[in-house]
C-alpha positions as CSV (number, residue, x, y, z in Angstrom):
1,X,-71.6,16.2,8.9
2,X,-68.8,15.7,7.1
3,X,-67.2,14.0,10.3
4,X,-69.9,11.8,10.0
5,X,-70.0,11.2,6.2
6,X,-66.4,10.3,6.2
7,X,-67.1,7.5,8.9
8,X,-69.7,6.3,7.1
9,X,-67.5,5.8,4.2
10,X,-64.8,4.3,5.8
11,X,-67.5,1.7,7.4
12,X,-68.9,0.6,4.2
13,X,-65.8,-0.1,2.0
14,X,-62.0,-1.2,2.5
15,X,-61.0,0.8,-0.6
16,X,-61.9,4.3,1.3
17,X,-59.0,3.3,3.5
18,X,-57.1,4.7,0.4
19,X,-58.6,8.3,0.3
20,X,-58.0,9.1,3.8
21,X,-56.0,11.7,4.4
22,X,-54.8,14.6,6.3
23,X,-53.5,17.6,3.7
24,X,-50.6,19.3,4.7
25,X,-47.3,20.9,3.3
26,X,-44.3,20.3,4.8
27,X,-40.4,22.1,4.7
28,X,-37.5,22.4,6.6
29,X,-35.4,25.0,7.9
30,X,-31.6,25.3,7.2
31,X,-31.4,24.7,10.9
32,X,-32.9,21.3,10.6
33,X,-36.4,22.3,12.1
34,X,-39.3,19.6,10.2
35,X,-42.5,21.8,10.1
36,X,-45.7,20.3,8.5
37,X,-48.8,22.5,8.3
38,X,-52.4,21.4,7.8
39,X,-55.0,23.8,6.9
40,X,-58.5,23.4,8.8
41,X,-61.0,26.4,8.1
42,X,-63.9,24.5,10.3
43,X,-63.4,27.0,13.2
44,X,-61.2,30.0,14.1
45,X,-58.4,28.0,16.0
46,X,-55.0,26.9,15.4
47,X,-52.8,24.4,17.5
48,X,-49.0,24.3,17.7
49,X,-47.5,20.9,18.2
50,X,-43.8,20.4,18.9
51,X,-42.0,17.4,19.4
52,X,-38.4,17.1,20.5
53,X,-37.4,14.0,19.4
54,X,-36.3,12.3,23.0
55,X,-37.8,10.4,25.7
56,X,-36.8,8.2,28.3
57,X,-35.7,5.8,26.1
58,X,-32.9,8.0,25.2
59,X,-31.3,8.4,29.0
60,X,-28.2,6.5,30.3
61,X,-28.6,4.5,34.0
62,X,-27.9,6.9,36.7
63,X,-29.5,10.0,34.5
64,X,-33.0,8.4,34.6
65,X,-36.1,11.0,34.6
66,X,-34.1,13.7,32.8
67,X,-36.8,14.0,29.7
68,X,-39.8,14.5,31.9
69,X,-38.0,16.7,34.4
70,X,-37.3,19.2,31.3
71,X,-40.7,18.8,30.3
72,X,-41.2,20.9,33.8
73,X,-38.5,22.7,33.4
74,X,-39.4,24.0,30.1
75,X,-42.4,26.4,31.1
76,X,-40.3,28.0,34.1
77,X,-39.5,31.0,31.6
78,X,-36.6,31.8,28.6
79,X,-34.7,34.2,27.7
80,X,-37.5,36.9,26.7
81,X,-40.4,35.3,29.1
82,X,-40.1,35.6,32.6
83,X,-40.9,32.7,34.9
84,X,-44.6,32.2,35.1
85,X,-45.5,34.6,32.1
86,X,-45.5,31.1,29.7
87,X,-48.7,30.7,31.0
88,X,-50.4,34.0,31.5
89,X,-49.9,35.4,28.2
90,X,-51.4,32.3,26.5
91,X,-54.1,32.4,29.3
92,X,-55.0,36.1,28.5
93,X,-55.3,34.9,24.5
94,X,-57.6,32.3,25.4
95,X,-55.1,29.4,24.8
96,X,-54.9,26.2,26.6
97,X,-51.3,24.4,26.7
98,X,-49.3,21.5,28.0
99,X,-46.8,19.0,27.3
100,X,-46.2,15.0,27.9
101,X,-43.4,12.8,28.1
102,X,-43.3,9.2,26.5
103,X,-40.6,6.4,26.0
104,X,-39.6,8.1,22.8
105,X,-40.5,11.9,22.7
106,X,-41.3,14.6,24.7
107,X,-44.3,17.2,23.4
108,X,-45.5,20.5,23.9
109,X,-48.5,21.9,22.5
110,X,-50.9,25.2,22.4
111,X,-54.8,25.6,21.6
112,X,-55.8,29.2,20.4
113,X,-57.5,31.5,18.5
114,X,-56.1,31.7,15.0
115,X,-55.3,35.2,15.7
116,X,-52.5,34.1,18.3
117,X,-50.7,31.9,16.4
118,X,-47.9,34.2,16.7
119,X,-47.8,34.5,20.0
120,X,-47.3,30.7,20.6
121,X,-44.6,30.1,17.6
122,X,-42.9,33.2,19.5
123,X,-42.6,31.5,22.7
124,X,-42.1,28.2,21.9
125,X,-39.0,29.6,19.5
126,X,-37.8,31.9,22.9
127,X,-37.7,28.3,24.8
128,X,-36.2,26.4,22.1
129,X,-33.1,28.7,21.9
130,X,-33.2,30.7,25.1
131,X,-34.1,28.3,27.8
132,X,-30.2,28.0,29.0
133,X,-29.9,32.1,29.3
134,X,-32.2,32.2,32.3
135,X,-31.5,28.7,33.5
136,X,-30.5,28.7,37.0
137,X,-29.8,26.0,40.2
138,X,-32.7,27.3,41.7
139,X,-35.5,26.8,38.9
140,X,-33.9,23.1,38.4
141,X,-34.4,22.7,42.4
142,X,-37.5,23.6,42.1
143,X,-38.6,21.5,39.6
144,X,-36.8,18.6,41.2
145,X,-39.0,18.7,43.6
146,X,-42.2,19.4,41.6
147,X,-41.2,16.0,39.8
148,X,-40.7,14.0,43.1
149,X,-43.9,14.9,44.3
150,X,-45.5,13.6,41.2
151,X,-43.7,11.0,41.4
152,X,-44.7,10.3,45.2
153,X,-48.5,10.9,43.9
154,X,-48.9,8.8,40.7
155,X,-46.5,5.7,41.5
156,X,-45.7,5.3,45.5
157,X,-49.0,6.5,46.8
158,X,-51.3,5.5,43.8
159,X,-53.4,2.0,44.2
160,X,-51.6,-0.1,41.8
161,X,-49.0,2.8,40.9
162,X,-46.2,0.8,40.8
163,X,-47.2,-1.5,37.9
164,X,-45.6,-0.1,35.3
165,X,-42.5,0.2,37.0
166,X,-42.2,-3.2,38.1
167,X,-43.2,-4.5,34.7
168,X,-40.2,-2.3,32.9
169,X,-37.3,-3.6,35.6
170,X,-39.0,-7.3,34.6
171,X,-39.3,-7.2,30.9
172,X,-35.8,-5.3,30.2
173,X,-32.6,-6.1,31.7
174,X,-30.7,-3.7,33.6
175,X,-29.0,-0.8,32.1
176,X,-31.5,-0.8,28.9
177,X,-33.3,2.4,28.3
178,X,-37.2,0.7,28.7
179,X,-36.4,-0.8,32.1
180,X,-37.0,2.0,33.7
181,X,-40.5,4.4,33.6
182,X,-40.4,8.6,32.2
183,X,-40.8,9.5,35.7
184,X,-37.1,8.0,36.8
185,X,-35.7,7.4,40.3
186,X,-35.8,9.8,43.2
187,X,-31.6,9.4,43.5
188,X,-31.5,9.8,39.6
189,X,-33.3,12.9,40.1
190,X,-31.6,14.2,43.5
191,X,-28.3,14.0,41.7
192,X,-28.8,15.6,38.5
193,X,-26.7,19.1,38.5
194,X,-27.3,22.1,36.6
195,X,-24.1,21.3,34.4
196,X,-26.2,18.0,33.4
197,X,-29.3,19.8,32.4
198,X,-27.4,21.8,30.3
199,X,-25.9,19.2,28.5
200,X,-29.0,17.4,28.1
201,X,-30.6,20.4,26.6
202,X,-27.8,21.3,24.3
203,X,-27.7,17.5,23.3
204,X,-31.8,17.2,22.4
205,X,-33.4,20.7,22.8
206,X,-32.0,22.0,19.2
207,X,-34.1,22.4,16.0
208,X,-32.4,19.8,14.2
209,X,-33.7,17.2,17.1
210,X,-37.7,18.4,16.6
211,X,-40.1,18.5,14.7
212,X,-43.1,21.5,14.6
213,X,-47.1,20.8,13.6
214,X,-49.5,23.4,12.8
215,X,-52.8,22.6,12.2
216,X,-56.1,25.0,12.1
217,X,-57.2,28.2,10.4
218,X,-53.9,29.5,8.7
219,X,-52.5,30.2,5.3
220,X,-49.6,27.7,4.9
221,X,-47.5,30.1,3.3
222,X,-48.2,33.1,6.0
223,X,-47.2,30.3,8.7
224,X,-43.7,29.5,6.6
225,X,-42.8,33.3,7.1
226,X,-43.5,33.4,10.6
227,X,-41.8,29.7,11.5
228,X,-38.6,31.1,9.3
229,X,-38.9,34.6,11.3
230,X,-39.0,32.9,14.9
231,X,-37.1,29.7,14.4
232,X,-35.0,30.4,11.8
233,X,-31.9,32.1,13.8
234,X,-31.6,29.0,16.2
235,X,-28.3,27.3,15.6
236,X,-28.1,23.8,15.0
237,X,-26.9,21.1,17.5
238,X,-25.0,18.0,16.8
239,X,-26.8,15.2,15.1
240,X,-28.7,12.9,17.4
241,X,-28.8,9.2,17.1
242,X,-32.1,7.4,18.1
243,X,-31.2,4.4,20.7
244,X,-30.4,1.3,18.7
245,X,-29.9,-0.9,21.3
246,X,-31.1,-4.5,20.9
247,X,-34.4,-6.2,22.8
248,X,-33.7,-9.5,24.2
249,X,-36.5,-11.9,24.5
250,X,-38.4,-12.6,27.8
251,X,-35.6,-15.4,29.2
252,X,-38.5,-17.3,31.1
253,X,-42.1,-16.6,32.4
254,X,-41.8,-15.0,36.3
255,X,-44.6,-14.3,38.7
256,X,-44.1,-11.2,40.8
257,X,-46.3,-10.3,43.5
258,X,-46.9,-6.4,45.0
259,X,-48.6,-6.5,48.0
260,X,-50.3,-3.1,48.0
261,X,-53.1,-0.7,49.8
262,X,-55.9,-2.1,47.5
263,X,-59.3,-3.8,48.4
264,X,-59.2,-5.6,44.7
265,X,-56.7,-7.9,43.4
266,X,-55.4,-7.4,40.3
267,X,-53.3,-9.5,37.6
268,X,-51.0,-8.2,34.7
269,X,-49.5,-10.4,31.9
270,X,-47.3,-9.0,29.8
271,X,-45.4,-10.3,26.5
272,X,-42.7,-9.3,24.1
273,X,-44.1,-8.1,20.9
274,X,-42.6,-5.9,17.8
275,X,-41.9,-1.9,17.8
276,X,-44.4,0.5,16.3
277,X,-45.2,0.5,12.8
278,X,-44.0,-2.8,12.6
279,X,-45.7,-5.6,10.3
280,X,-47.4,-6.9,13.0
281,X,-48.9,-4.0,15.0
282,X,-52.1,-3.9,13.4
283,X,-52.9,-7.0,14.1
284,X,-51.4,-7.0,17.9
285,X,-53.9,-4.1,18.3
286,X,-56.8,-5.9,16.7
287,X,-56.1,-8.5,18.8
288,X,-56.4,-6.6,22.0
289,X,-59.7,-5.3,20.7
290,X,-61.1,-8.8,20.1
291,X,-59.6,-10.0,23.8
292,X,-61.1,-7.2,25.8
293,X,-62.1,-4.3,23.4
294,X,-65.7,-3.4,25.3
295,X,-68.2,-5.1,26.7
296,X,-68.7,-7.9,23.3
297,X,-65.3,-8.7,23.7
298,X,-64.2,-12.5,24.6
299,X,-62.4,-11.7,28.5
300,X,-65.3,-9.6,29.4
301,X,-68.4,-11.7,28.3
302,X,-66.5,-14.5,30.2
303,X,-64.9,-13.1,33.1
304,X,-67.0,-10.0,33.8
305,X,-70.7,-10.9,32.4
306,X,-70.6,-14.7,32.6
307,X,-68.3,-16.0,35.3
308,X,-68.6,-12.8,37.4
309,X,-65.3,-13.1,38.8
310,X,-63.4,-9.8,37.2
311,X,-64.4,-6.2,37.8
312,X,-62.3,-5.1,34.8
313,X,-60.6,-6.6,32.0
314,X,-58.6,-4.5,29.2
315,X,-55.6,-5.7,26.7
316,X,-53.4,-3.7,24.7
317,X,-49.8,-3.9,22.2
318,X,-47.8,-0.8,23.6
319,X,-45.4,-0.4,20.4
320,X,-42.5,2.1,21.2
321,X,-39.4,2.7,19.0
322,X,-37.5,-0.2,19.7
323,X,-40.0,-2.9,20.8
324,X,-43.3,-3.7,21.6
325,X,-44.9,-5.3,24.8
326,X,-48.7,-6.7,25.1
327,X,-50.7,-6.3,27.9
328,X,-53.7,-8.0,29.4
329,X,-54.6,-6.6,33.0
330,X,-57.5,-8.0,34.7
331,X,-58.8,-6.6,38.0
332,X,-61.0,-9.7,40.2
333,X,-63.5,-9.5,43.1
334,X,-62.7,-8.9,46.7
335,X,-61.9,-12.7,46.8
336,X,-60.8,-13.6,43.3
337,X,-57.8,-16.2,43.1
338,X,-55.6,-14.9,40.2
339,X,-54.3,-18.2,39.4
340,X,-58.1,-18.3,37.9
341,X,-57.6,-15.1,35.8
342,X,-54.7,-16.2,34.5
343,X,-55.8,-19.5,33.4
344,X,-58.5,-18.1,31.5
345,X,-56.5,-15.6,29.9
346,X,-54.4,-17.9,28.7
347,X,-57.4,-19.9,27.5
348,X,-58.7,-17.2,25.4
349,X,-55.4,-16.3,23.9
350,X,-54.8,-20.2,23.0
351,X,-58.2,-20.3,21.6
352,X,-57.3,-17.5,19.3
353,X,-53.8,-19.4,18.3
354,X,-55.8,-22.7,17.5
355,X,-58.8,-21.4,15.5
356,X,-59.1,-17.8,14.0
357,X,-61.7,-15.3,14.9
358,X,-65.0,-15.0,12.8
359,X,-64.8,-12.9,9.7
360,X,-68.1,-10.7,11.7
361,X,-65.8,-10.5,14.9
362,X,-62.9,-9.2,13.6
363,X,-64.9,-6.5,11.3
364,X,-66.7,-5.5,14.5
365,X,-63.4,-4.7,15.7
366,X,-61.9,-3.5,13.0
367,X,-64.8,-1.0,12.2
368,X,-64.3,0.3,16.0
369,X,-60.6,1.3,15.2
370,X,-61.7,3.0,12.5
371,X,-64.4,5.4,14.6
372,X,-61.6,5.8,17.2
373,X,-59.1,7.0,14.2
374,X,-61.7,8.8,12.6
375,X,-62.2,10.6,16.0
376,X,-58.7,11.3,16.6
377,X,-58.7,13.9,13.5
378,X,-61.6,15.6,14.3
379,X,-59.5,18.3,16.2
380,X,-56.9,20.5,15.2
381,X,-54.7,19.3,18.2
382,X,-55.4,15.9,17.3
383,X,-54.7,16.0,13.6
384,X,-51.4,17.7,14.7
385,X,-50.1,15.2,17.1
386,X,-50.7,12.2,14.5
387,X,-48.5,14.3,11.8
388,X,-46.0,14.4,14.3
389,X,-46.4,10.9,15.4
390,X,-46.4,9.7,11.9
391,X,-43.4,12.0,11.1
392,X,-41.4,10.4,13.8
393,X,-42.0,7.0,13.4
394,X,-42.4,6.6,9.4
395,X,-41.0,10.0,8.2
396,X,-43.6,10.4,6.5
397,X,-46.4,13.0,7.8
398,X,-48.6,11.8,5.0
399,X,-48.8,7.9,6.2
400,X,-53.0,8.3,7.7
401,X,-54.0,6.5,4.1
402,X,-51.4,3.7,4.8
403,X,-52.1,3.6,8.6
404,X,-56.0,3.1,8.3
405,X,-55.7,0.5,5.2
406,X,-53.0,-1.9,7.6
407,X,-56.4,-2.6,9.5
408,X,-58.3,-2.7,6.6
409,X,-56.5,-5.4,5.1
410,X,-56.5,-7.5,8.2
411,X,-58.3,-10.9,8.0
412,X,-58.8,-13.7,10.5
413,X,-55.5,-15.3,9.9
414,X,-53.4,-12.6,10.6
415,X,-54.9,-12.5,14.2
416,X,-54.5,-15.9,14.4
417,X,-50.8,-15.7,13.4
418,X,-50.3,-13.2,15.9
419,X,-51.5,-15.0,19.0
420,X,-49.4,-18.0,17.5
421,X,-46.2,-15.9,17.5
422,X,-46.3,-13.5,20.4
423,X,-48.5,-15.0,23.0
424,X,-49.6,-18.6,22.9
425,X,-46.9,-20.5,24.8
426,X,-44.2,-17.6,24.9
427,X,-42.6,-16.3,28.2
428,X,-44.3,-13.7,29.6
429,X,-44.3,-11.4,33.1
430,X,-47.2,-11.9,35.2
431,X,-47.5,-9.6,38.1
432,X,-50.0,-9.6,40.9
433,X,-51.5,-6.9,43.1
434,X,-53.1,-7.9,46.0
435,X,-54.3,-6.2,49.7
436,X,-51.4,-6.6,52.1
437,X,-51.3,-9.7,53.7
438,X,-53.2,-11.7,51.1
439,X,-50.4,-12.9,48.7
440,X,-52.2,-16.3,48.6
441,X,-54.9,-14.4,46.0
442,X,-51.3,-14.2,43.6
443,X,-51.3,-15.8,40.6
444,X,-48.8,-18.8,39.9
445,X,-45.0,-19.7,41.6
446,X,-44.5,-16.2,43.5
447,X,-41.7,-14.2,44.0
448,X,-41.7,-10.8,45.7
449,X,-41.6,-7.7,43.2
450,X,-39.2,-6.0,45.4
C-alpha cells in the first residue's frame, strides 16, 4: 500500500521527485571498501550486493572475457569454502544468489533471510580475501569451458545472437575496450593462463576497488560491526584507474548484413550518444520511450499496428561509463524489406527533430519511467543494486531524488534537441539480420558483417 501511495504522489506533482530517497548510512573501511546500508523492515529479508569496479571495459586486447570469466571462477570455492559449498550453504539457508558482468562492473548478490546475513558476509569476504589460496589450473580450465559453452549457446547458436558483437566491432575502433562484448573471444579465453588470472584478481578484486550494499531487515550498527569483522582484515590493493579512453564519433554510416538461421528479417540502427548520468541521458531515455516504449509509441503504432510490416519494435539508450549508444531495432515480417523499416525509423526520428512531442506525450512517457523507477525499489535487491549503481557512477549513493528529478524536469524542447543533436542526420551503424540466402531483404548499401 505504501508503494502505491508513493507512486500516486510521484505522478501527481514534479515536486514529489525531491522527496524520493533510499534512506541509508554509508561508511568506508580502512582498506578502502565502501559500504552502504539501508534498513527495510517490511519483510524479514536482506540483500547483500557486491560490486567489483571492473567489467569488460577495463580489459585489454588479447585478454577479453576476463571479467566475465571471473564471475564464474568466484563461485568455485575459496580459502575456507570448498568447491560447491558456496551454493550449498546458501541454499540450506533459504537464499538465492547469482552474479552478472557488464561493460563497467561485475556484480555478486545474495537474497536471504535476515537472520542469515552473517553467512553471506562471511562467504563474500572469504572469496574476496581468499580466492587465490585455492585457485588452480584445473578450476580455470573447468570454468573456461563453461564460459566457452555459454558463448556458443548465447552468441554463436542463438538467433540474432551475434548482433551485439557485430555492433561493438563496428561502433568502436579496434583495441578500444568497448569494441568487444563481455563474453570475450574463444581465442582469448583459450590463451588465458593461471598467472594472467591471478594478476587480474590481485588488480581488480581488492576491497578498495569494490563496494558493498546491504539492504533489508537489519540494524545498521550491527551490520557495520559484522562488515568490519569479516572484511576488515583483507589488505588494500593498488589503486585502480578507471578507463579514460577517448571515444571518437562514428566516422560514416555503414550498412552491415548478417545471414543467420532466422525466419524473420531484423534491422538495428545505432548512433553514438553520451555516457551514463551525463546531462542528456534523461532526454535520450525518454526519446527511446517515445519512439518504441509500448503500444502507444510512434514506431509501434506506425509499423506494427497501422502498416503491419513489423512484428516487434524497440528503442533505448545504452549509456555506460565512457559513452552511450542509441538503438532502434525493428523485426519485420517474413518478406519485409528492411529498407522500408530503416526509412520509417529515420522518418520518425526526423519528425521529432523537426517538431517536439506534445506535453501530453512526454508526460505519459515520464509517468512510465517513474512507475518503473518506483517498481525497481520495491525489493531489497532492487534498492541495493541501485545504491551501488549510484555510488559507482555518481559517487553519491543518495542520488535517487536527483535521478528522478532529471525526468521530472524534461520539456518537449529537450526531446527535440536530443533528436537533433544525436540522431537526425548523424552517422550510424545499420545491421541487418536476414534468413540465409535472402540478402536482398537487407537495408542499404550492403557489406558483409564478416
